[in-house]
Structures are given as C-alpha cells and as structure tokens.
SEFI-487065 format. One record per residue (C-alpha): x, y, z. Coordinates in steps of 0.001 Angstrom, whole numbers, padded with zeros to 6 digits, always signed. Layout:
XYZ/...
END
This chain:
+001586+057927-158917/-000690+055089-157735/+000159+055836-154111/-001034+059396-154654/-004464+058302-155923/-007506+057973-153673/-010731+056552-155094/-013909+057529-153271/-016955+055320-152736/-018995+057689-154898/-016550+057261-157807/-016694+053498-157340/-020512+053478-157325/-020687+055762-160350/-018355+053459-162358/-020362+050410-161267/-023685+051906-162354/-022284+053237-165643/-020741+049878-166556/-023238+047512-164989/-023249+045109-167979/-019562+044384-167407/-020477+042670-164155/-023046+040252-165578/-022034+036624-165132/-022815+033817-167581/-024940+030859-166605/-022731+027976-165475/-023186+024285-164831/-021139+021451-163463/-021874+018092-165071/-021696+014562-163821/-021293+012144-166695/-020648+008572-167757/-018765+008140-171036/-018368+004896-172962/-016191+004159-175997/-015644+000931-177878/-012078+000560-176617/-013453+000285-173071/-014930-003099-174057/-012194-004567-176259/-010017-005847-173422/-012863-007960-172055/-013763-009579-175390/-012530-013130-175924/-012358-015027-179223/-011685-018673-180045/-009499-020132-182769/-012611-021589-184362/-014155-018128-184635/-010983-016765-186197/-010751-019647-188683/-014407-019197-189638/-013863-015474-190278/-010789-016277-192374/-012715-018695-194577/-015678-016352-194964/-013408-013463-195958/-010745-015359-197869/-011015-012933-200762/-009519-010200-198552/-006381-012296-198030/-005858-013278-201653/-003681-011468-204157/-004896-012008-207721/-002587-013241-210435/-000684-010519-212277/+001141-010661-215570/+003892-008676-217200/+003738-008426-220943/+005194-006594-223918/+003349-005825-227110/+003726-004520-230616/+000751-002371-231584/-000418-001715-235111/-002856+001099-234508/-006242+000903-236224/-009685+002030-235065/-011491-000366-237421/-010906-003645-239176/-008124-003048-241702/-006848-005909-243838/-003655-004105-244807/-002685-003391-241200/-003643-006910-240159/-001436-008289-242934/+001443-006116-241726/+000990-007469-238216/+001054-011038-239502/+004305-010271-241335/+005943-009004-238152/+004595-012027-236235/+006299-014248-238794/+009589-012462-238114/+009217-013155-234379/+008403-016797-235027/+011488-016943-237238/+013607-015899-234252/+013991-012151-234671/+014230-010091-231475/+010789-009036-230148/+012095-005908-228424/+013876-004648-231523/+010829-005297-233677/+008694-003372-231164/+011017-000373-231422/+010753-000503-235204/+007095-001281-235838/+004967-000497-232721/+002552+002452-232854/+002774+002597-229064/+005927+004719-229051/+006067+004984-225257/+006284+001236-224623/+008292+000713-227834/+011225+002557-226263/+011310-000253-223680/+010928-003097-226133/+007139-002995-225922/+007061-003525-222127/+003683-002692-220507/+004636-003512-216914/+002492-005526-214492/-001284-005711-214708/-004104-007797-213304/-007474-008683-214724/-009921-005892-215416/-007227-003392-216448/-006638-003948-220140/-008929-004126-223153/-010917-007403-222815/-009580-008950-226034/-006014-008006-225090/-006503-009329-221543/-007939-012656-222698/-004980-013187-225006/-002389-012171-222409/-003835-014457-219722/-004168-017376-222114/-000392-017515-222672/+000929-020398-220626/+004639-019752-220153/+007060-016853-219939/+008328-016061-223400/+005177-017263-225185/+003926-015001-227980/+000310-014636-229018/-001092-014534-232512/-002344-011237-233914/-005051-009917-231543/-007621-007260-232508/-008635-004767-229786/-010329-001389-229890/-006869+000175-230305/-005749-001904-233248/-003787-005129-233784/-001416-006478-231136/+001273-009084-230896/+001668-009918-227207/+004622-011521-225453/+004314-012846-221896/+007451-011766-219977/+006631-012766-216398/+003898-014108-214104/+002988-013442-210465/+000654-016307-209555/-002335-015834-207283/-001229-015814-203653/-003240-016493-200520/-001935-015113-197230/-001950-017987-194764/-004212-018040-191717/-001225-017960-189365/+000149-014840-191042/-003091-012913-190574/-004353-014501-187369/-003469-011520-185175/-005096-009089-187610/-008226-011256-187771/-008306-011525-183989/-008549-007736-183677/-011262-007591-186350/-013359-010312-184730/-012900-008759-181276/-013961-005404-182676/-017069-006907-184283/-018035-008618-181044/-017266-005448-179069/-019505-003444-181408/-022351-005869-180786/-021755-005603-177040/-021474-001815-177282/-024852-001633-179006/-026469-003848-176367/-025037-001777-173509/-026003+001484-175201/-029590+000314-175535/-029730-000735-171900/-028094+002511-170743/-030693+004470-172682/-033465+002621-170847/-031914+002960-167387/-031044+006650-167796/-034762+007258-168377/-036133+004785-165831/-033842+006015-163020/-033559+009714-163842/-032247+011071-160538/-028746+009548-160597/-026142+007924-162837/-025261+004997-160586/-026933+002283-162655/-025694+003832-165904/-022153+003675-164539/-022613+000055-163469/-023802-000948-166933/-020905+000829-168587/-018382-000504-166099/-017143+003060-165669/-016982+005525-162796/-018991+008749-162703/-016918+011813-163563/-017717+015420-162697/-016586+018671-164297/-015914+022028-162662/-018431+024800-163198/-018290+026115-166764/-020212+028343-169145/-021141+027515-172716/-018118+029477-173912/-015489+027575-171914/-016760+024004-171707/-014163+021276-171024/-013297+019238-174115/-015056+016113-172910/-018440+017922-172839/-017861+020520-175552/-019935+018659-178144/-022820+020952-179249/-025398+018257-178478/-024019+017831-174970/-024047+021588-174324/-027580+021903-175658/-028702+019230-173233/-026593+020496-170307/-028081+023991-170439/-031637+022825-171132/-034532+023622-168811/-035203+019906-168350/-031782+019005-166979/-031439+022159-164874/-034927+022516-163423/-036087+018886-163426/-032669+017532-162375/-032887+014471-164640/-030419+012495-166711/-029880+013326-170352/-030647+010877-173096/-027746+008877-174518/-025765+011371-176596/-023588+010117-179448/-020200+011827-179568/-019011+009781-182536/-018918+006242-183861/-019131+003855-180891/-018751+006749-178461/-021584+007830-176132/-022142+009917-173023/-024945+010454-170510/-024860+013640-168407/-026750+015290-165575/-026375+018690-163941/-024473+018380-160685/-024451+022109-159891/-026066+025135-161479/-025094+028787-161193/-027672+031056-162874/-026822+034190-164781/-026735+037249-162509/-025170+040653-161967/-022373+040740-159404/-022975+043025-156427/-020869+046122-155948/-019303+044504-152882/-018021+041656-155079/-016395+043977-157605/-015499+047006-155476/-011802+046127-155262/-011641+045412-159011/-013285+048766-159820/-011003+050707-157499/-007930+049087-159064/-009198+050071-162529/-009935+053661-161500/-006636+053957-159642/-004728+052776-162711/-006581+055286-164905/-005963+058155-162462/-002306+057238-162057/-001865+057138-165810/-003451+060575-166163/-001307+061945-163328/+001825+060621-165007/+000811+062241-168303/+000089+065574-166593/+003464+065439-164807/+005295+064681-168071/+003582+067565-169897/+004479+069972-167074/+008088+068785-167216/+008174+069256-170991/+006819+072814-170668/+009416+073622-168026/+012225+072353-170232/+010951+074393-173203/+010947+077482-170988/+014488+076726-169701/+013179+076462-166156/+014960+074527-163414/+013372+071062-163409/+015475+069518-160634/+012878+070200-157921/+010263+068491-160058/+012508+065518-160797/+013275+065210-157092/+009666+064340-156455/+010088+061048-158327/+012304+058057-157911/+013703+057605-161422/+015015+054432-162964/
END
C-alpha cells in the first residue's frame, strides 16, 4: 500500500508544526584531551639493587612469618580459683608424668569436648590468639612432646602439650626481589606522577588555548572525540566531572583548557572543547524526508487495515472476493 500513498507538503508541514519538539537537537561537543595514568610512567622508572635492598630491610616485617605452635590441652573448666579442680588437674598431670597417654586422658577428663575428641588437639596458632596465660605457657615449652604444669586461664585449668613447632621464617631478598622491584617502581612512579600532575595543572592554566604543552609534559599525544551529547558520551570522557566541565560556559565560550580532573587514583585528564554544536530545532528541509516516511507508513498501515476489514465484510456476506484479492500480490 505504500506505493499508493502520496504525502502532500501541507501534511508534512502540519506534522512538523504539531511535533516540533521531536526535532530539537541536544547540545553537542567534541573534546580534545590528554589523559595520564600511573602505568604510563612505570616503564620509564629505573631502580637500583641498593634501593631494593634498602626497601627490603625497612620492611622486613612484611617478609617474615611469625613462629606458630601446635598444641593439645586438657581443660578443667572453672571461672574462678577452685582448689578442688586445681587438685584434680594436678592428679591428671601426675598420670601424664607417669607415662599415661595424653590423648586418652584428654578424652576422659577434658571439659573441652570438641578438642577432646581429637586427643586435646587445638591446631596451629601464633601469638596474640590464645588467652595470655595459656599462650605464655605454650610458647615457653622448648621441645615437641614437652608438657606444661597446671596453668590457670580465664577458662579454667589447663595441662598443655606441645605437639609441633613452625619456627619464624624470613623470606629471602632474592625470593621477593621482583615483587619489591615493582613496589619501589610504583612508589617512584607515584612521586613522578604527582610532580607531573602539578606541572600540568600550572601549564593548562598558563597556556589555556591549546593542549600542546600539557601533552609534552605527559609524554602523551592529544586525542579527540567525535561530537557527543551528555547522554551518549564516550567512556573515556563519561566521568560526571568531565562532562560538567565539557559543557560549561567557560570551556565552550572562552575556549580554554579545563583544570586537571581526577578520574581515579593516579589517573587524570585535561580537556578542551574542539567543536561545539549548540542545541537547536532542525529545519523542515532537514526532516522532510523523515516525516514523509513516517506519514507514508501510517497511511499505508491504515489502508491495509481498511482493505482487510472490507475483505472480511465481503466474506461474511458470501461475496466474491477474487477481484479484491487480485489487486494484491499475496505471499
């Protein structure tokens, strides 16, 4: 039915005037920008072995694994001092010293039923985990298999057996040299990044009509976006602070550089408006073809509906519909 539709200029004008807001364009800008991230500087940062060794010594704690101990205990639960319970603990200690099996005695006498099922085993622990009195006693045992005396903690009375020791370990400089190298390079790059950022901030203000010196300082080329509106900004300039600056009166009318805008940690950008397209209403000449296509589609759709209803009525009335069908090429 589209071929049967003719849209007049008056219909086109009437649609244009009735729907004028549909033809308003959004303000658009194209931005030139210089972006700098920390990784841009890392490849140019050099470090010496002396610097790496110094960092290692200053941060040795980070490469040390504290001593850990594995112990088993028999607990005689008591919130306060209790002579009877303490006496009972001493009796069990005497059995251990006489050679009876610690694990079996734990299963029989320990109030800590969970560890008692495993012979009193408490697993591995470092300093600062256990009750202070318990910890002091456990770490004072010299050799695997040593058994403490009766120890009073806030939980009651313990007999502690040292079952294993993981001594303090220090990761060697050679093992962590590559890791340290990246850390030291990053620290130096951050210092350099800050220095460059400060200088870029000064130059962007002092030379406001171009980004050439900003690009030289950053060691980067100037990039430029296509025209975009606030609603469809490219990812690289979609940060709200960038958009606020990009569509500001200052950057558009005064044609100056933005301030340094932080996009994230060690990530900055400076922008300027390369091209500006103000908000406007498209002329009828610009949208005439679009309007006529819309009106033609609407008219064709209505014509098809009218034809179908006429065909339906003819079928209901048992009329011959072949002449009507012959007017269409069916598929």
